[in-house]
Steps between C-alpha positions, in 0.01 A plus 500: 500500500488180702817301544508152345473209741806296592384179667740333741450147622559467874658160570836459331506862379450711815498234774792259441272201561789280612279312746228424247128528553393516865161660459358820352569700815853369566797687346806392701783549254729795424422749231674455164793744513437826316121471506428819694740705292350361178143576609598855597650563154227317310223688683618820330396353164242231580208426726627202697256212549595200713307190403550147626327170550460640854290789371170313493549314826393612847765720664728470195500866397528616859803275555672630186425862593638453851810325365578765241437791738738342753764453229466862381542625858826307530640703209317833517346737752121480519441852354694398187363147480131562572412684176655221293338225705159668487525520120539124460190321377403160639252351251316176571501417128782524247517866393521629141871568530732633232754252629523237775807383687458143621755234590282223360415628154634474149451766235280391213648619171222376274662164433388194692804322363712706743372274779562129535303297749828380653617862547171583671510193723856575615456875542648644818471857628819694569508412870480123432753480214 
């Protein structure tokens, strides 16, 4: 039986994104603490897919793959990290995930009244609050 897909956004979820957008192939900021450990645990139960606005841009996926591999190797030996890294999917389009973790999303509960335009206009992700 195939594992359900857990989609992780890259910027602001994996990559701390403290410097803001500098191009699809530029990922200069530290990893969000606990990311590697979370992915290791989650990969036991889910197929991990990393999807970002970078995904459809030239060199975007390659930059994210390089970044994440480097971060894994800081925490784990290659023989332990490589099977997890190789199991990560890098779709160019949003995957049919069971659940998505994104720093710039709100959960829709079936009621549009949960959202005010002012709340949407003043929304800030965790790293800008």
